[in-house]
N, CA, C and O atoms as a printed pandas DataFrame, in Angstrom:
     atom_number atom_name residue_name chain_id  residue_number  x_coord  y_coord  z_coord
0              1         N          MET        A               1   26.431  -59.731   66.277
1              2        CA          MET        A               1   25.531  -60.922   67.125
2              3         C          MET        A               1   26.857  -60.703   68.420
3              4         O          MET        A               1   28.016  -60.345   68.209
4              5         N          THR        A               2   26.074  -61.134   70.063
5              6        CA          THR        A               2   26.988  -61.516   70.768
6              7         C          THR        A               2   27.183  -62.742   70.631
7              8         O          THR        A               2   26.808  -63.611   69.846
8              9         N          GLU        A               3   28.093  -62.659   71.875
9             10        CA          GLU        A               3   28.523  -64.411   72.071
10            11         C          GLU        A               3   27.672  -64.989   72.966
11            12         O          GLU        A               3   27.841  -66.182   73.218
12            13         N          TRP        A               4   26.799  -64.390   73.493
13            14        CA          TRP        A               4   25.456  -64.812   74.212
14            15         C          TRP        A               4   24.338  -65.359   73.445
15            16         O          TRP        A               4   23.610  -66.321   73.689
16            17         N          GLU        A               5   24.362  -64.353   72.244
17            18        CA          GLU        A               5   23.571  -64.656   71.609
18            19         C          GLU        A               5   23.670  -65.666   70.662
19            20         O          GLU        A               5   22.666  -66.186   70.175
20            21         N          LEU        A               6   24.911  -66.014   70.335
21            22        CA          LEU        A               6   25.348  -67.034   69.639
22            23         C          LEU        A               6   25.308  -68.727   70.364
23            24         O          LEU        A               6   25.041  -69.805   69.833
24            25         N          GLN        A               7   25.731  -68.347   71.910
25            26        CA          GLN        A               7   25.122  -69.827   73.091
26            27         C          GLN        A               7   23.697  -70.203   72.606
27            28         O          GLN        A               7   23.156  -71.266   72.301
28            29         N          ALA        A               8   23.307  -68.909   72.657
29            30        CA          ALA        A               8   21.772  -69.475   72.491
30            31         C          ALA        A               8   21.121  -70.175   71.245
31            32         O          ALA        A               8   20.142  -70.912   71.359
32            33         N          VAL        A               9   21.686  -69.916   70.135
33            34        CA          VAL        A               9   21.568  -70.860   68.749
34            35         C          VAL        A               9   22.067  -71.563   68.955
35            36         O          VAL        A               9   21.420  -72.596   69.130
36            37         N          PHE        A              10   23.329  -71.647   69.092
37            38        CA          PHE        A              10   23.787  -73.092   68.836
38            39         C          PHE        A              10   23.501  -74.377   70.055
39            40         O          PHE        A              10   23.524  -75.606   69.988
40            41         N          PHE        A              11   23.213  -73.337   71.232
41            42        CA          PHE        A              11   22.403  -74.411   72.155
42            43         C          PHE        A              11   21.274  -75.037   71.637
43            44         O          PHE        A              11   21.053  -76.234   71.820
44            45         N          ALA        A              12   20.247  -73.997   70.740
45            46        CA          ALA        A              12   18.745  -74.202   70.479
46            47         C          ALA        A              12   18.823  -75.540   69.508
47            48         O          ALA        A              12   18.072  -76.515   69.481
48            49         N          ALA        A              13   20.464  -75.120   68.409
49            50        CA          ALA        A              13   20.110  -75.742   67.221
50            51         C          ALA        A              13   20.507  -77.488   67.522
51            52         O          ALA        A              13   20.248  -78.467   66.823
52            53         N          GLY        A              14   21.307  -77.384   68.989
53            54        CA          GLY        A              14   21.273  -78.978   69.657
54            55         C          GLY        A              14   22.877  -79.254   68.970
55            56         O          GLY        A              14   23.311  -80.387   68.756
56            57         N          ALA        A              15   23.713  -77.858   68.654
57            58        CA          ALA        A              15   25.332  -78.469   68.041
58            59         C          ALA        A              15   26.197  -79.012   69.129
59            60         O          ALA        A              15   26.470  -78.367   70.141
60            61         N          ARG        A              16   26.573  -80.087   68.913
61            62        CA          ARG        A              16   28.058  -80.700   69.733
62            63         C          ARG        A              16   29.192  -80.399   69.465
63            64         O          ARG        A              16   29.542  -79.962   68.368
64            65         N          TRP        A              17   29.713  -80.536   70.150
65            66        CA          TRP        A              17   31.332  -79.839   69.876
66            67         C          TRP        A              17   32.036  -81.306   69.012
67            68         O          TRP        A              17   32.777  -81.257   68.030
68            69         N          SER        A              18   31.631  -82.335   69.595
69            70        CA          SER        A              18   31.981  -83.210   69.021
70            71         C          SER        A              18   31.684  -83.482   67.477
71            72         O          SER        A              18   32.541  -84.030   66.783
72            73         N          THR        A              19   30.351  -83.055   66.910
73            74        CA          THR        A              19   30.223  -83.065   65.486
74            75         C          THR        A              19   30.148  -81.799   64.951
75            76         O          THR        A              19   29.883  -81.861   63.751
76            77         N          HIS        A              20   30.307  -80.400   65.462
77            78        CA          HIS        A              20   30.006  -79.375   64.918
78            79         C          HIS        A              20   31.765  -78.944   65.016
79            80         O          HIS        A              20   31.906  -77.969   64.277
80            81         N          TRP        A              21   32.821  -79.239   65.516
81            82        CA          TRP        A              21   33.795  -78.249   65.826
82            83         C          TRP        A              21   34.381  -77.805   64.446
83            84         O          TRP        A              21   34.490  -76.658   64.011
84            85         N          ASN        A              22   34.749  -79.057   63.831
85            86        CA          ASN        A              22   35.248  -79.054   62.435
86            87         C          ASN        A              22   34.445  -78.557   61.258
87            88         O          ASN        A              22   35.031  -78.456   60.180
88            89         N          LEU        A              23   33.512  -78.322   61.320
89            90        CA          LEU        A              23   32.722  -77.722   60.231
90            91         C          LEU        A              23   33.515  -76.258   60.051
91            92         O          LEU        A              23   33.964  -75.451   60.865
92            93         N          PRO        A              24   33.464  -76.314   58.450
93            94        CA          PRO        A              24   33.667  -74.729   57.765
94            95         C          PRO        A              24   33.113  -73.705   58.091
95            96         O          PRO        A              24   31.969  -73.885   58.508
96            97         N          TYR        A              25   33.587  -72.310   58.067
97            98        CA          TYR        A              25   33.168  -71.256   58.266
98            99         C          TYR        A              25   31.342  -70.896   57.762
99           100         O          TYR        A              25   30.423  -70.475   58.466
100          101         N          ASP        A              26   31.355  -71.251   56.355
101          102        CA          ASP        A              26   30.264  -71.626   55.551
102          103         C          ASP        A              26   28.869  -72.219   56.403
103          104         O          ASP        A              26   27.650  -72.080   56.500
104          105         N          GLU        A              27   29.786  -72.818   56.817
105          106        CA          GLU        A              27   28.505  -74.308   57.440
106          107         C          GLU        A              27   28.153  -73.719   58.574
107          108         O          GLU        A              27   26.992  -73.314   58.624
108          109         N          MET        A              28   28.978  -73.525   59.695
109          110        CA          MET        A              28   28.956  -72.651   60.621
110          111         C          MET        A              28   27.528  -71.423   60.483
111          112         O          MET        A              28   26.396  -71.406   60.969
112          113         N          ALA        A              29   28.004  -70.845   59.914
113          114        CA          ALA        A              29   27.219  -69.260   59.617
114          115         C          ALA        A              29   25.713  -69.974   58.987
115          116         O          ALA        A              29   24.645  -69.970   59.599
116          117         N          ARG        A              30   25.881  -70.404   58.000
117          118        CA          ARG        A              30   24.420  -71.445   57.712
118          119         C          ARG        A              30   23.333  -71.588   59.215
119          120         O          ARG        A              30   22.296  -71.033   59.578
120          121         N          LEU        A              31   24.179  -72.576   59.746
121          122        CA          LEU        A              31   23.674  -73.148   61.352
122          123         C          LEU        A              31   23.019  -72.064   61.920
123          124         O          LEU        A              31   21.836  -72.043   62.259
124          125         N          VAL        A              32   23.965  -71.013   62.030
125          126        CA          VAL        A              32   23.142  -69.780   62.906
126          127         C          VAL        A              32   22.394  -69.056   62.109
127          128         O          VAL        A              32   21.679  -68.220   62.661
128          129         N          TRP        A              33   22.352  -69.152   60.800
129          130        CA          TRP        A              33   21.442  -68.063   60.471
130          131         C          TRP        A              33   19.874  -68.793   60.163
131          132         O          TRP        A              33   18.769  -68.274   60.325
132          133         N          ASP        A              34   20.182  -70.070   59.702
133          134        CA          ASP        A              34   19.075  -71.158   59.715
134          135         C          ASP        A              34   18.515  -71.280   61.081
135          136         O          ASP        A              34   17.320  -71.556   61.180
136          137         N          GLN        A              35   19.394  -71.069   62.392
137          138        CA          GLN        A              35   18.371  -71.387   63.645
138          139         C          GLN        A              35   17.693  -70.084   64.259
139          140         O          GLN        A              35   16.711  -70.130   64.999
140          141         N          ILE        A              36   18.470  -68.673   63.780
141          142        CA          ILE        A              36   17.657  -67.127   63.897
142          143         C          ILE        A              36   16.539  -67.347   63.074
143          144         O          ILE        A              36   15.493  -67.342   63.722
144          145         N          GLU        A              37   16.382  -67.564   61.707
145          146        CA          GLU        A              37   15.074  -67.538   61.153
146          147         C          GLU        A              37   14.080  -68.819   61.826
147          148         O          GLU        A              37   12.885  -68.576   61.660
148          149         N          ALA        A              38   14.378  -70.232   62.608
149          150        CA          ALA        A              38   13.392  -70.703   63.049
150          151         C          ALA        A              38   13.036  -70.129   64.392
151          152         O          ALA        A              38   11.905  -70.272   64.855
152          153         N          LEU        A              39   14.263  -69.295   65.203
153          154        CA          LEU        A              39   13.560  -69.000   66.661
154          155         C          LEU        A              39   12.968  -67.361   66.338
155          156         O          LEU        A              39   12.075  -66.822   66.992
156          157         N          GLY        A              40   13.455  -66.946   65.562
157          158        CA          GLY        A              40   13.181  -64.977   65.270
158          159         C          GLY        A              40   14.358  -64.294   66.076
159          160         O          GLY        A              40   14.850  -64.548   67.176
160          161         N          TRP        A              41   14.614  -63.373   65.162
161          162        CA          TRP        A              41   15.679  -62.583   65.937
162          163         C          TRP        A              41   15.072  -62.171   67.174
163          164         O          TRP        A              41   15.638  -62.527   68.208
164          165         N          SER        A              42   14.149  -61.567   67.245
165          166        CA          SER        A              42   13.622  -61.005   69.027
166          167         C          SER        A              42   14.121  -62.363   69.882
167          168         O          SER        A              42   14.875  -62.360   70.855
168          169         N          THR        A              43   13.555  -63.400   69.311
169          170        CA          THR        A              43   14.017  -64.159   70.786
170          171         C          THR        A              43   15.025  -65.099   70.850
171          172         O          THR        A              43   15.175  -66.004   71.672
172          173         N          VAL        A              44   15.854  -64.721   69.682
173          174        CA          VAL        A              44   17.589  -64.391   70.146
174          175         C          VAL        A              44   18.006  -63.665   71.016
175          176         O          VAL        A              44   18.641  -63.857   72.053
176          177         N          ARG        A              45   17.657  -62.922   70.587
177          178        CA          ARG        A              45   18.122  -61.341   71.558
178          179         C          ARG        A              45   17.518  -61.440   72.318
179          180         O          ARG        A              45   18.304  -60.884   73.085
180          181         N          ASP        A              46   16.375  -61.766   73.189
181          182        CA          ASP        A              46   16.245  -62.072   74.268
182          183         C          ASP        A              46   16.773  -62.835   75.118
183          184         O          ASP        A              46   17.221  -62.358   76.161
184          185         N          ILE        A              47   16.828  -64.092   74.870
185          186        CA          ILE        A              47   17.807  -65.191   75.469
186          187         C          ILE        A              47   19.017  -64.959   75.743
187          188         O          ILE        A              47   19.644  -65.272   76.755
188          189         N          GLY        A              48   19.394  -64.328   74.708
189          190        CA          GLY        A              48   21.171  -63.828   74.795
190          191         C          GLY        A              48   20.756  -63.035   75.771
191          192         O          GLY        A              48   20.951  -63.666   76.810
192          193         N          ALA        A              49   20.135  -61.655   76.099
193          194        CA          ALA        A              49   19.639  -60.643   76.844
194          195         C          ALA        A              49   20.128  -61.083   78.399
195          196         O          ALA        A              49   20.978  -60.655   79.180
196          197         N          ARG        A              50   19.021  -62.291   78.427
197          198        CA          ARG        A              50   18.896  -62.801   79.725
198          199         C          ARG        A              50   20.033  -63.720   80.248
199          200         O          ARG        A              50   20.461  -63.714   81.403
200          201         N          ILE        A              51   20.563  -64.699   78.989
201          202        CA          ILE        A              51   22.082  -64.924   79.338
202          203         C          ILE        A              51   22.931  -64.242   79.997
203          204         O          ILE        A              51   23.497  -64.509   81.057
204          205         N          LYS        A              52   23.006  -63.259   79.265
205          206        CA          LYS        A              52   24.127  -61.910   79.763
206          207         C          LYS        A              52   23.885  -61.237   81.190
207          208         O          LYS        A              52   24.731  -61.047   82.064
208          209         N          ALA        A              53   22.361  -60.884   81.221
209          210        CA          ALA        A              53   22.135  -60.651   82.462
210          211         C          ALA        A              53   22.584  -61.707   83.926
211          212         O          ALA        A              53   23.016  -61.256   84.986
212          213         N          ALA        A              54   22.402  -62.801   83.696
213          214        CA          ALA        A              54   22.471  -63.938   84.517
214          215         C          ALA        A              54   24.356  -64.064   84.712
215          216         O          ALA        A              54   24.901  -64.361   85.775
216          217         N          LEU        A              55   24.854  -63.853   83.821
217          218        CA          LEU        A              55   26.074  -63.894   84.637
218          219         C          LEU        A              55   26.519  -63.054   85.090
219          220         O          LEU        A              55   27.341  -63.210   85.993
220          221         N          ASP        A              56   26.176  -61.888   84.669
221          222        CA          ASP        A              56   26.450  -60.564   85.073
222          223         C          ASP        A              56   26.265  -60.432   86.697
223          224         O          ASP        A              56   27.017  -60.106   87.616
224          225         N          GLY        A              57   25.117  -60.776   86.616
225          226        CA          GLY        A              57   24.776  -61.014   88.174
226          227         C          GLY        A              57   25.138  -61.832   88.986
227          228         O          GLY        A              57   24.727  -61.832   90.146
228          229         N          CYS        A              58   25.891  -62.594   88.563
229          230        CA          CYS        A              58   26.258  -64.189   89.032
230          231         C          CYS        A              58   24.868  -65.215   89.862
231          232         O          CYS        A              58   24.680  -65.739   90.961
232          233         N          GLN        A              59   24.179  -65.084   88.632
233          234        CA          GLN        A              59   22.717  -65.743   88.936
234          235         C          GLN        A              59   22.950  -67.398   88.248
235          236         O          GLN        A              59   22.375  -67.856   87.260
236          237         N          TRP        A              60   23.966  -68.075   89.114
237          238        CA          TRP        A              60   24.343  -69.405   87.945
238          239         C          TRP        A              60   22.890  -70.146   87.637
239          240         O          TRP        A              60   22.669  -70.679   86.549
240          241         N          ARG        A              61   21.896  -70.117   88.753
241          242        CA          ARG        A              61   20.472  -71.235   88.445
242          243         C          ARG        A              61   20.113  -70.451   87.266
243          244         O          ARG        A              61   20.151  -71.130   86.240
244          245         N          GLU        A              62   19.850  -69.496   87.131
245          246        CA          GLU        A              62   18.841  -68.745   86.194
246          247         C          GLU        A              62   20.044  -69.062   84.832
247          248         O          GLU        A              62   19.720  -69.519   83.736
248          249         N          TRP        A              63   20.982  -68.813   85.108
249          250        CA          TRP        A              63   22.066  -69.416   83.964
250          251         C          TRP        A              63   22.036  -70.814   83.440
251          252         O          TRP        A              63   22.220  -71.150   82.270
252          253         N          GLU        A              64   21.809  -71.497   84.346
253          254        CA          GLU        A              64   21.973  -72.986   84.084
254          255         C          GLU        A              64   20.349  -73.212   83.662
255          256         O          GLU        A              64   20.412  -73.798   82.582
256          257         N          ALA        A              65   19.453  -73.091   83.881
257          258        CA          ALA        A              65   18.104  -72.383   83.686
258          259         C          ALA        A              65   17.351  -72.775   82.160
259          260         O          ALA        A              65   16.420  -73.449   81.719
260          261         N          LEU        A              66   18.859  -71.507   81.522
261          262        CA          LEU        A              66   18.282  -70.720   80.596
262          263         C          LEU        A              66   19.080  -72.314   79.115
263          264         O          LEU        A              66   18.881  -72.552   77.924
264          265         N          LEU        A              67   19.767  -72.807   80.001
265          266        CA          LEU        A              67   20.943  -73.377   79.101
266          267         C          LEU        A              67   20.724  -74.725   79.965
267          268         O          LEU        A              67   21.505  -74.889   80.902
268          269         N          PRO        A              68   19.877  -75.564   79.768
269          270        CA          PRO        A              68   20.011  -76.698   81.029
270          271         C          PRO        A              68   21.469  -77.871   80.475
271          272         O          PRO        A              68   22.044  -77.644   79.410
272          273         N          GLY        A              69   21.727  -78.622   81.043
273          274        CA          GLY        A              69   22.991  -79.486   81.103
274          275         C          GLY        A              69   24.373  -79.287   80.800
275          276         O          GLY        A              69   24.666  -79.115   79.616
276          277         N          LEU        A              70   25.205  -79.282   81.601
277          278        CA          LEU        A              70   26.077  -78.931   81.605
278          279         C          LEU        A              70   27.310  -79.572   80.512
279          280         O          LEU        A              70   28.394  -78.989   80.543
280          281         N          HIS        A              71   27.179  -80.580   79.700
281          282        CA          HIS        A              71   27.859  -80.607   78.459
282          283         C          HIS        A              71   27.053  -80.007   76.963
283          284         O          HIS        A              71   27.537  -79.768   75.856
284          285         N          HIS        A              72   25.691  -79.896   77.456
285          286        CA          HIS        A              72   25.118  -79.313   76.179
286          287         C          HIS        A              72   25.493  -77.591   76.552
287          288         O          HIS        A              72   25.760  -76.931   75.548
288          289         N          ARG        A              73   25.524  -76.997   77.598
289          290        CA          ARG        A              73   25.891  -75.723   77.639
290          291         C          ARG        A              73   26.840  -75.447   77.189
291          292         O          ARG        A              73   26.904  -74.659   76.246
292          293         N          GLY        A              74   28.214  -76.202   77.908
293          294        CA          GLY        A              74   29.795  -76.219   77.530
294          295         C          GLY        A              74   30.112  -76.100   75.919
295          296         O          GLY        A              74   30.940  -75.385   75.354
296          297         N          ASP        A              75   28.894  -77.322   75.209
297          298        CA          ASP        A              75   29.111  -77.170   73.891
298          299         C          ASP        A              75   28.720  -75.716   73.101
299          300         O          ASP        A              75   29.334  -75.229   72.151
300          301         N          ALA        A              76   27.616  -75.213   73.721
301          302        CA          ALA        A              76   27.281  -74.130   73.106
302          303         C          ALA        A              76   28.091  -72.874   73.379
303          304         O          ALA        A              76   27.861  -71.893   72.673
304          305         N          MET        A              77   29.444  -72.767   74.769
305          306        CA          MET        A              77   29.826  -71.963   74.883
306          307         C          MET        A              77   31.299  -72.690   73.995
307          308         O          MET        A              77   32.056  -71.874   73.469
308          309         N          ALA        A              78   31.418  -73.220   73.951
309          310        CA          ALA        A              78   32.524  -73.035   73.209
310          311         C          ALA        A              78   32.386  -73.206   71.500
311          312         O          ALA        A              78   33.251  -73.054   70.637
312          313         N          LEU        A              79   31.017  -73.566   71.381
313          314        CA          LEU        A              79   31.066  -73.254   69.837
314          315         C          LEU        A              79   30.952  -71.782   69.436
315          316         O          LEU        A              79   31.541  -71.333   68.453
316          317         N          ALA        A              80   30.320  -71.189   70.085
317          318        CA          ALA        A              80   29.809  -69.809   70.185
318          319         C          ALA        A              80   31.705  -68.889   69.639
319          320         O          ALA        A              80   32.077  -68.155   68.723
320          321         N          ALA        A              81   32.339  -69.521   70.829
321          322        CA          ALA        A              81   33.829  -68.713   71.195
322          323         C          ALA        A              81   34.115  -69.170   70.189
323          324         O          ALA        A              81   34.776  -68.298   69.626
324          325         N          LYS        A              82   33.996  -70.579   69.145
325          326        CA          LYS        A              82   34.816  -70.558   67.928
326          327         C          LYS        A              82   34.594  -69.965   66.856
327          328         O          LYS        A              82   35.466  -69.737   66.017
328          329         N          PHE        A              83   33.099  -69.564   66.730
329          330        CA          PHE        A              83   32.030  -69.284   65.510
330          331         C          PHE        A              83   32.693  -67.554   65.772
331          332         O          PHE        A              83   33.072  -66.792   64.883
332          333         N          GLU        A              84   32.680  -67.415   66.558
333          334        CA          GLU        A              84   33.498  -65.490   66.932
334          335         C          GLU        A              84   34.911  -65.568   66.167
335          336         O          GLU        A              84   35.094  -64.919   65.137
336          337         N          ARG        A              85   35.701  -66.229   66.612
337          338        CA          ARG        A              85   36.871  -66.513   66.220
338          339         C          ARG        A              85   36.812  -66.806   64.514
339          340         O          ARG        A              85   37.515  -66.144   63.750
340          341         N          MET        A              86   36.054  -67.683   64.114
341          342        CA          MET        A              86   36.141  -67.834   62.684
342          343         C          MET        A              86   35.541  -66.769   61.927
343          344         O          MET        A              86   35.777  -66.548   60.740
344          345         N          HIS        A              87   34.652  -66.035   62.757
345          346        CA          HIS        A              87   33.676  -64.564   61.947
346          347         C          HIS        A              87   34.625  -63.416   61.732
347          348         O          HIS        A              87   34.564  -62.596   60.816
348          349         N          ARG        A              88   35.388  -63.465   62.567
349          350        CA          ARG        A              88   36.384  -62.380   62.611
350          351         C          ARG        A              88   37.430  -62.861   61.807
351          352         O          ARG        A              88   38.265  -62.079   61.351
352          353         N          ARG        A              89   37.464  -63.805   61.633
353          354        CA          ARG        A              89   39.162  -63.878   60.605
354          355         C          ARG        A              89   38.445  -63.892   58.981
355          356         O          ARG        A              89   38.985  -63.285   58.056
356          357         N          ALA        A              90   36.977  -64.787   58.783
357          358        CA          ALA        A              90   36.330  -64.121   57.403
358          359         C          ALA        A              90   36.103  -62.969   57.731
359          360         O          ALA        A              90   36.797  -62.548   56.806
360          361         N          THR        A              91   35.813  -62.197   58.137
361          362        CA          THR        A              91   35.711  -60.882   57.817
362          363         C          THR        A              91   36.683  -59.778   57.943
363          364         O          THR        A              91   36.471  -58.614   57.603
364          365         N          ARG        A              92   37.511  -60.134   58.339
365          366        CA          ARG        A              92   38.602  -59.557   58.623
366          367         C          ARG        A              92   38.909  -58.263   57.463
367          368         O          ARG        A              92   38.046  -58.174   56.590
368          369         N          SER        A              93   39.921  -57.386   57.396
369          370        CA          SER        A              93   40.354  -56.936   56.442
370          371         C          SER        A              93   41.988  -56.914   56.068
371          372         O          SER        A              93   43.019  -56.485   56.586
372          373         N          ASP        A              94   41.639  -57.564   54.978
373          374        CA          ASP        A              94   43.309  -58.440   54.428
374          375         C          ASP        A              94   44.658  -57.185   53.992
375          376         O          ASP        A              94   45.640  -57.592   53.370
376          377         N          ALA        A              95   44.578  -56.082   54.289
377          378        CA          ALA        A              95   44.720  -54.636   53.957
378          379         C          ALA        A              95   46.175  -55.117   54.089
379          380         O          ALA        A              95   46.945  -55.067   53.130
380          381         N          ALA        A              96   46.650  -55.731   55.680
381          382        CA          ALA        A              96   47.825  -55.873   56.031
382          383         C          ALA        A              96   49.032  -56.778   55.318
383          384         O          ALA        A              96   50.188  -56.601   54.934
384          385         N          LEU        A              97   47.850  -58.076   55.390
385          386        CA          LEU        A              97   48.269  -59.115   54.480
386          387         C          LEU        A              97   48.650  -58.736   52.825
387          388         O          LEU        A              97   49.648  -59.232   52.302
388          389         N          THR        A              98   47.922  -57.993   52.227
389          390        CA          THR        A              98   48.106  -57.443   50.776
390          391         C          THR        A              98   49.327  -56.608   50.951
391          392         O          THR        A              98   50.270  -56.843   50.196
392          393         N          ALA        A              99   49.449  -55.606   51.900
393          394        CA          ALA        A              99   50.457  -54.903   51.902
394          395         C          ALA        A              99   51.883  -55.559   52.084
395          396         O          ALA        A              99   52.724  -55.124   51.298
396          397         N          TRP        A             100   52.278  -56.450   52.905
397          398        CA          TRP        A             100   53.057  -57.348   52.723
398          399         C          TRP        A             100   53.437  -58.514   52.163
399          400         O          TRP        A             100   54.516  -59.088   52.311
400          401         N          GLN        A             101   52.317  -58.912   51.381
401          402        CA          GLN        A             101   52.529  -59.176   50.172
402          403         C          GLN        A             101   52.999  -58.890   48.874
403          404         O          GLN        A             101   53.456  -59.770   48.145
404          405         N          GLN        A             102   52.907  -57.662   48.536
405          406        CA          GLN        A             102   53.497  -56.840   47.607
406          407         C          GLN        A             102   54.765  -56.392   48.105
407          408         O          GLN        A             102   55.631  -56.396   47.230
408          409         N          ALA        A             103   55.254  -55.902   49.549
409          410        CA          ALA        A             103   56.457  -55.465   49.731
410          411         C          ALA        A             103   57.085  -57.025   49.254
411          412         O          ALA        A             103   57.733  -56.870   48.219
412          413         N          LEU        A             104   57.083  -58.204   49.621
413          414        CA          LEU        A             104   57.470  -59.856   49.565
414          415         C          LEU        A             104   57.759  -59.046   48.277
415          416         O          LEU        A             104   58.569  -58.141   48.079
416          417         N          THR        A             105   56.716  -59.730   47.335
417          418        CA          THR        A             105   56.748  -59.376   45.654
418          419         C          THR        A             105   57.834  -58.586   45.100
419          420         O          THR        A             105   58.607  -59.062   44.268
420          421         N          THR        A             106   57.931  -57.229   45.595
421          422        CA          THR        A             106   58.431  -56.093   45.052
422          423         C          THR        A             106   59.876  -56.062   45.229
423          424         O          THR        A             106   60.527  -55.244   44.579
424          425         N          THR        A             107   60.582  -57.046   46.221
425          426        CA          THR        A             107   62.197  -57.519   47.356
426          427         C          THR        A             107   62.124  -58.504   46.326
427          428         O          THR        A             107   63.057  -58.327   45.543
428          429         N          ALA        A             108   61.383  -59.494   45.992
429          430        CA          ALA        A             108   61.357  -60.609   44.823
430          431         C          ALA        A             108   61.987  -60.208   43.489
431          432         O          ALA        A             108   62.965  -60.619   42.865
432          433         N          SER        A             109   61.317  -59.509   43.332
433          434        CA          SER        A             109   61.588  -58.525   42.060
434          435         C          SER        A             109   62.717  -58.108   41.770
435          436         O          SER        A             109   63.391  -58.391   40.780
436          437         N          SER        A             110   62.996  -57.316   42.757
437          438        CA          SER        A             110   64.178  -56.261   42.556
438          439         C          SER        A             110   65.349  -57.092   42.824
439          440         O          SER        A             110   66.299  -56.716   42.137
440          441         N          GLU        A             111   65.624  -58.099   43.586
441          442        CA          GLU        A             111   66.427  -59.420   43.918
442          443         C          GLU        A             111   66.670  -59.820   42.566
443          444         O          GLU        A             111   67.713  -59.393   42.071
444          445         N          VAL        A             112   65.946  -60.536   41.871
445          446        CA          VAL        A             112   65.878  -60.991   40.179
446          447         C          VAL        A             112   66.588  -60.444   39.762
447          448         O          VAL        A             112   67.658  -60.962   39.445
448          449         N          ALA        A             113   66.283  -58.893   39.526
449          450        CA          ALA        A             113   66.392  -57.980   38.545
450          451         C          ALA        A             113   68.283  -57.412   38.595
451          452         O          ALA        A             113   68.770  -56.603   37.805
452          453         N          ALA        A             114   68.994  -58.072   39.670
453          454        CA          ALA        A             114   70.016  -57.703   40.541
454          455         C          ALA        A             114   71.239  -58.555   39.943
455          456         O          ALA        A             114   72.351  -58.488   40.466
Protein backbone atom coordinates (compact mmCIF):
# COMPACT_ATOMS: atom_id res chain seq x y z
CA MET A 1 0.00 0.00 0.00
CA THR A 2 1.14 3.52 -0.67
CA GLU A 3 1.36 6.30 1.88
CA TRP A 4 -1.56 8.04 0.15
CA GLU A 5 -3.77 4.95 0.26
CA LEU A 6 -3.01 4.61 3.96
CA GLN A 7 -3.94 8.26 4.49
CA ALA A 8 -7.28 7.61 2.82
CA VAL A 9 -7.85 4.51 4.97
CA PHE A 10 -7.05 6.20 8.29
CA PHE A 11 -9.06 9.28 7.32
CA ALA A 12 -12.09 7.20 6.32
CA ALA A 13 -11.83 5.21 9.55
CA GLY A 14 -11.96 8.43 11.54
CA ALA A 15 -8.74 7.42 13.25
CA ARG A 16 -7.31 10.14 15.46
CA TRP A 17 -3.71 10.45 16.60
CA SER A 18 -4.80 10.97 20.21
CA THR A 19 -6.56 7.59 20.35
CA HIS A 20 -4.68 5.47 17.81
CA TRP A 21 -1.00 6.46 18.03
CA ASN A 22 -0.15 3.81 20.61
CA LEU A 23 -2.08 0.86 19.19
CA PRO A 24 0.02 -2.25 18.58
CA TYR A 25 0.84 -3.20 15.00
CA ASP A 26 -1.70 -6.03 14.82
CA GLU A 27 -4.56 -3.73 15.86
CA MET A 28 -3.49 -1.05 13.36
CA ALA A 29 -3.23 -3.70 10.64
CA ARG A 30 -6.72 -4.98 11.51
CA LEU A 31 -8.09 -1.41 11.31
CA VAL A 32 -6.48 -0.98 7.87
CA TRP A 33 -7.82 -4.33 6.66
CA ASP A 34 -11.34 -3.67 7.97
CA GLN A 35 -11.44 -0.25 6.35
CA ILE A 36 -10.25 -1.66 3.01
CA GLU A 37 -13.03 -4.23 3.18
CA ALA A 38 -15.58 -1.53 4.04
CA LEU A 39 -14.51 0.85 1.26
CA GLY A 40 -13.36 -1.67 -1.31
CA TRP A 41 -9.82 -1.95 -2.61
CA SER A 42 -10.59 -0.09 -5.86
CA THR A 43 -11.97 2.88 -3.90
CA VAL A 44 -8.91 2.99 -1.64
CA ARG A 45 -6.58 2.86 -4.66
CA ASP A 46 -8.59 5.54 -6.48
CA ILE A 47 -8.59 7.95 -3.53
CA GLY A 48 -4.89 7.27 -2.92
CA ALA A 49 -4.10 8.02 -6.57
CA ARG A 50 -6.15 11.23 -6.43
CA ILE A 51 -4.34 12.34 -3.25
CA LYS A 52 -0.95 11.67 -4.87
CA ALA A 53 -1.93 13.49 -8.07
CA ALA A 54 -3.17 16.50 -6.12
CA LEU A 55 0.02 16.69 -4.05
CA ASP A 56 2.29 16.12 -7.05
CA GLY A 57 0.52 18.94 -8.88
CA CYS A 58 0.47 21.26 -5.86
CA GLN A 59 -3.32 21.26 -6.03
CA TRP A 60 -3.80 22.03 -2.37
CA ARG A 61 -7.55 22.70 -2.55
CA GLU A 62 -8.10 19.39 -4.32
CA TRP A 63 -6.07 17.62 -1.63
CA GLU A 64 -7.96 19.42 1.14
CA ALA A 65 -11.26 18.46 -0.51
CA LEU A 66 -10.22 14.79 -0.54
CA LEU A 67 -9.27 14.89 3.15
CA PRO A 68 -11.28 17.76 4.65
CA GLY A 69 -10.43 19.16 8.05
CA LEU A 70 -6.93 20.18 9.00
CA HIS A 71 -6.71 18.09 12.16
CA HIS A 72 -8.30 14.98 10.62
CA ARG A 73 -5.98 15.26 7.61
CA GLY A 74 -2.94 15.71 9.86
CA ASP A 75 -3.93 12.72 11.99
CA ALA A 76 -4.39 10.55 8.89
CA MET A 77 -0.97 11.59 7.57
CA ALA A 78 0.76 10.93 10.90
CA LEU A 79 -0.91 7.56 11.40
CA ALA A 80 -0.10 6.51 7.82
CA ALA A 81 3.57 7.35 8.36
CA LYS A 82 3.63 5.54 11.71
CA PHE A 83 1.92 2.47 10.26
CA GLU A 84 4.42 2.34 7.39
CA ARG A 85 7.30 2.30 9.89
CA MET A 86 5.55 -0.33 12.00
CA HIS A 87 4.88 -2.47 8.93
CA ARG A 88 8.51 -2.25 7.78
CA ARG A 89 9.69 -3.36 11.23
CA ALA A 90 7.13 -6.17 11.42
CA THR A 91 7.98 -7.56 7.98
CA ARG A 92 11.72 -6.94 7.67
CA SER A 93 14.18 -9.76 7.50
CA ASP A 94 15.84 -10.42 10.81
CA ALA A 95 18.86 -12.06 9.17
CA ALA A 96 21.26 -9.36 10.39
CA LEU A 97 19.89 -9.56 13.93
CA THR A 98 20.12 -13.36 13.91
CA ALA A 99 23.73 -13.22 12.66
CA TRP A 100 24.60 -10.69 15.36
CA GLN A 101 22.99 -12.83 18.08
CA GLN A 102 24.82 -15.94 16.83
CA ALA A 103 28.14 -14.08 16.82
CA LEU A 104 27.47 -12.83 20.34
CA THR A 105 26.57 -16.33 21.56
CA THR A 106 29.64 -17.83 19.91
CA THR A 107 31.88 -15.17 21.48
CA ALA A 108 30.31 -15.70 24.90
CA SER A 109 30.64 -19.49 24.61
CA SER A 110 34.33 -19.29 23.69
CA GLU A 111 35.01 -16.90 26.58
CA VAL A 112 33.34 -19.30 29.02
CA ALA A 113 35.35 -22.25 27.61
CA ALA A 114 38.63 -20.34 28.05
